[in-house]
C-alpha positions as a printed NumPy array, in Angstrom:
array([[-47.71 ,  30.34 ,  47.427],
       [-47.869,  31.033,  43.678],
       [-44.416,  29.491,  43.241],
       [-45.606,  26.288,  44.947],
       [-48.637,  26.11 ,  42.632],
       [-46.45 ,  26.631,  39.549],
       [-43.959,  23.992,  40.714],
       [-46.753,  21.503,  41.42 ],
       [-48.308,  22.172,  38.014],
       [-44.985,  21.604,  36.244],
       [-44.453,  18.376,  38.17 ],
       [-47.861,  17.071,  37.077],
       [-47.217,  18.021,  33.44 ],
       [-43.778,  16.384,  33.381],
       [-45.   ,  13.199,  35.053],
       [-47.862,  12.839,  32.577],
       [-45.565,  12.793,  29.523],
       [-45.222,   9.269,  28.193],
       [-41.793,   8.027,  27.352],
       [-41.55 ,   6.582,  23.859],
       [-40.621,   2.944,  23.732],
       [-38.761,   1.585,  20.735],
       [-38.689,  -2.043,  19.76 ],
       [-35.433,  -3.626,  18.652],
       [-34.97 ,  -3.453,  14.879],
       [-32.018,  -5.785,  14.668],
       [-28.717,  -6.9  ,  16.074],
       [-25.197,  -6.115,  14.985],
       [-22.724,  -8.879,  15.701],
       [-19.026,  -8.109,  15.636],
       [-16.273, -10.59 ,  14.952],
       [-12.556, -10.299,  14.535],
       [ -9.333, -11.63 ,  15.861],
       [ -5.781, -10.925,  16.754],
       [ -3.085, -12.656,  14.737],
       [  0.312, -13.418,  16.125],
       [  1.563, -14.041,  12.596],
       [  4.449, -12.071,  11.23 ],
       [  6.16 , -12.326,   7.874],
       [  9.257, -10.879,   6.309],
       [  8.002,  -8.625,   3.495],
       [  9.807,  -7.528,   0.345],
       [  8.472,  -5.343,  -2.469],
       [ 10.075,  -5.961,  -5.875],
       [ 12.93 ,  -7.66 ,  -4.031],
       [ 13.651,  -4.727,  -1.706],
       [ 13.229,  -4.85 ,   2.056],
       [ 10.105,  -3.147,   3.321],
       [  9.879,   0.347,   4.597],
       [  9.962,   3.023,   1.94 ],
       [ 10.353,   1.365,  -1.456],
       [ 10.501,   3.189,  -4.788],
       [  8.974,   1.678,  -7.916],
       [ 10.079,   3.539, -11.047],
       [  7.638,   3.547, -13.932],
       [  8.862,   4.186, -17.477],
       [  8.668,   7.636, -19.01 ],
       [  5.889,   7.347, -21.578],
       [  4.648,   9.397, -24.509],
       [  1.263,  11.079, -24.183],
       [  0.43 ,   9.547, -27.578],
       [ -2.184,   6.886, -26.934],
       [ -3.354,   8.609, -23.745],
       [ -5.961,  10.794, -25.486],
       [ -9.031,   9.203, -23.891],
       [-10.06 ,   9.007, -20.251],
       [ -9.341,   5.484, -19.025],
       [ -6.389,   4.886, -21.36 ],
       [ -3.497,   3.053, -19.688],
       [  0.222,   2.75 , -20.387],
       [  3.508,   1.904, -18.722],
       [  2.511,  -1.239, -16.806],
       [  5.203,  -2.02 , -14.243],
       [  5.516,  -5.038, -11.94 ],
       [  4.682,  -4.614,  -8.262],
       [  5.452,  -7.869,  -6.454],
       [  5.092,  -8.576,  -2.747],
       [  6.901, -11.574,  -1.268],
       [  5.984, -12.75 ,   2.217],
       [  8.476, -15.213,   3.669],
       [  9.279, -16.714,   7.059],
       [  5.619, -16.497,   8.053],
       [  4.892, -17.997,  11.428],
       [  2.948, -17.168,  14.522],
       [  4.392, -16.713,  17.972],
       [  3.027, -20.174,  18.739],
       [  5.031, -21.666,  15.86 ],
       [  2.001, -22.394,  13.696],
       [  1.831, -21.176,  10.101],
       [ -0.8  , -18.522,   9.379],
       [ -3.829, -19.363,   7.255],
       [ -3.867, -16.69 ,   4.544],
       [ -2.916, -13.097,   3.843],
       [ -3.869, -10.177,   1.609],
       [ -2.311,  -6.841,   0.744],
       [ -4.445,  -3.869,   1.811],
       [ -3.72 ,  -0.607,  -0.014],
       [ -4.862,   2.259,   2.184],
       [ -6.446,   5.541,   1.199],
       [ -5.377,   8.963,   2.387],
       [ -3.806,  12.107,   1.014],
       [ -2.848,  11.7  ,  -2.621],
       [ -5.507,   9.04 ,  -3.277],
       [ -8.751,   9.72 ,  -5.155],
       [-11.137,   7.499,  -7.053],
       [ -9.15 ,   4.49 ,  -5.834],
       [ -6.01 ,   5.668,  -7.676],
       [ -2.714,   7.368,  -6.778],
       [ -2.701,  11.072,  -7.674],
       [  0.274,  13.024,  -8.963],
       [  1.723,  14.951,  -6.017],
       [  4.906,  16.053,  -7.778],
       [  6.142,  19.499,  -6.775],
       [  6.534,  22.076,  -8.078],
       [  3.048,  21.694,  -9.526],
       [  3.993,  23.644, -12.672],
       [  6.417,  20.813, -13.6  ],
       [  3.974,  17.99 , -12.816],
       [  2.301,  15.866, -15.484],
       [ -1.42 ,  16.621, -15.682],
       [ -4.408,  14.415, -16.447],
       [ -2.948,  11.16 , -15.142],
       [ -2.98 ,   9.034, -12.018],
       [ -1.545,   5.622, -11.186],
       [ -3.777,   2.573, -11.179],
       [ -2.919,  -0.709,  -9.454],
       [ -4.248,  -3.955, -10.923],
       [ -4.23 ,  -7.395,  -9.32 ],
       [ -3.027, -10.612, -10.962],
       [ -6.491, -11.031, -12.558],
       [ -6.004,  -7.643, -14.294],
       [ -8.758,  -6.116, -12.124],
       [ -8.326,  -2.573, -10.832],
       [ -7.618,  -2.446,  -7.103],
       [ -9.67 ,   0.272,  -5.429],
       [ -7.203,   1.846,  -3.031],
       [ -8.845,   2.454,   0.325],
       [-11.16 ,  -0.559,   0.179],
       [-10.597,  -3.389,   2.646],
       [ -9.543,  -6.728,   1.143],
       [-12.383,  -9.095,   0.251],
       [-12.23 , -12.865,   0.656],
       [-10.969, -13.443,  -2.908],
       [ -7.969, -11.147,  -2.196],
       [ -6.578, -13.598,   0.372],
       [ -4.041, -16.252,  -0.617],
       [ -2.936, -19.237,   1.449],
       [  0.362, -18.894,   3.273],
       [  2.522, -21.942,   2.689],
       [  5.373, -22.67 ,   5.064],
       [  7.606, -20.981,   2.486],
       [  5.349, -17.9  ,   2.35 ],
       [  3.58 , -16.448,  -0.677],
       [  3.892, -13.951,  -3.51 ],
       [  1.232, -11.419,  -4.524],
       [  1.714,  -9.894,  -7.978],
       [  0.259,  -6.591,  -9.131],
       [  0.94 ,  -4.083, -11.882],
       [  0.952,  -0.324, -11.542],
       [  0.337,   1.816, -14.61 ],
       [ -0.455,   5.332, -15.76 ],
       [ -4.182,   6.005, -16.177],
       [ -5.654,   8.949, -18.08 ],
       [ -8.076,  10.762, -15.757],
       [ -8.685,  13.917, -17.81 ],
       [ -7.7  ,  15.227, -21.216],
       [ -5.467,  16.52 , -22.515],
       [ -2.627,  14.746, -20.747],
       [  0.189,  17.234, -20.244],
       [  3.862,  16.277, -20.117],
       [  5.703,  16.542, -16.824],
       [  7.021,  14.572, -13.881],
       [  5.039,  12.172, -11.705],
       [  5.368,  11.329,  -8.03 ],
       [  2.882,   9.618,  -5.767],
       [  2.699,   7.243,  -2.841],
       [  0.417,   4.654,  -1.306],
       [  0.642,   2.907,   2.036],
       [ -0.099,  -0.767,   2.468],
       [ -0.529,  -3.297,   5.217],
       [ -0.721,  -7.065,   5.373],
       [ -4.051,  -8.468,   6.504],
       [ -3.915, -11.993,   7.948],
       [ -6.72 , -14.537,   8.376]])
């Protein structure tokens, strides 16, 4: 009998609890698309896949302050034969440099091994054709996109050494960044 009274009491307590109602605070709309566009891609004239860009060996002289840069080297992407599976030419494209291991502060870190032989205090910085630093890991913004002509397009960048801490110590440098082509 006591168990029935306890059960009935619990039922009354639970049923008297009011459920909180929340009003809508806003709406999130999603948009996107699937592109059937493909292009043939070359980096500095070499077919895509793994491409090596060799920067010059520089002196640490002139690299005594954080933010100092040296050794600017061309990094050119050529997109050719761009068409969709329907035969239409794509609208525009941008290069997206992706973050990941070996990327910090939007720059390419030195991952040369053995660490004892690696240069210290430097990273690689990529700049766009307007001489603005590209923040690796950020998605392209509208101004990053260029129209794709029937002949394709070229996107020009520079990659350079950037002092990240002092003193810069002599040694070897190796690093990598992945990229993808974003189509609109």
